[in-house]
N, C-alpha and C positions, 0 to 999 in steps of 0.2 A: 213468767214467759219474755224471753228475747226477742228481738227482731227475726231472726231465723226461723225459731219456732213459729211464730206468727207466720211467717211466709210459707211455711210447709203446710200449715193447716189452710192458708189461703189457694195454697197449689192444689191441695187436694180437693178441695171444695168447686175450684173453678173447673177442674178436671171431671167431677161428678156430674155438674151442669154442661160440660160442652162448652165452656168460655174459654178465652185467652187466659194465661197464667198470668199473675201480676209479675212485676218486675221485681228485681234481686232488692233488698235492703241497701239502701245506698248510693244505687245507680245513678240517682238523679240528683244527687246532694248538691255540686257545683254550680249543676244547672239552676236549681233555686237561690243560691246565694247570688248568684249574676241578676236573676231577675230581682230579687228585693233590692239590690244596689242600683240598677237600671230604674227601678221605680221609684226609688227614693231621691236619685237626682233628677227624674222626670218634676215630682211634685215640688222639688226644692223651685226648678224652674217655672212652674206654675206658678206658685205663690210668689214669685218676684226675686227669691233668694238665689244667692250664686251657688252653682251644683258643685259642691265637695269633690276634691280628689282629680280633676281635671287637669289643675297645673300640673303638679306632680306628675300625672302619666306623661302628660306632654313633653315633660322635661327629661324625661325616661326615655322618650323615644330616640332613635339614633340621631334624625336630622337636626332636634335642638342641642343635642348632647354636643354634635360636632360644631354646630353654630358656637356654643358658649367656650369650648375648648381654644376654636382660634380667636375669639375674642378677648380669652383671658391670656392668651400668646400674645396677642398686640398690645394689651394694657401694661404688659410686663416688660414690651422691648423684645423679647426674644422669641425665637419660634422654633423650632425642634433643631435647632442646631446647637445651643450652648452660648453661655455669654461671650467666651474667645472666639466664636466664629468658626471654631472647628466643629467634629461630630461629636455626639454627647459621649462622654468618657474618655476623651481621648486627654492626653497630658501634655 
């Protein structure tokens, strides 16, 4: 018996009892994944370990990406204009 067949049986049973039907299979899968991830991060902080994945998510946010891009352009000595001082792509 697969998940859909089990859902049909549970729906029939809940209709006979006058209860609310159960949610569709797979409806809350991503919510469960997020809760497990958050719980693992919480447990890591409580245990005194660094919570993994925070640096990567912070680097992928727009604010950090823009700051890193401007820092990288300054270290190369060029901005968006290219090395000759003209616009990018000019000959």
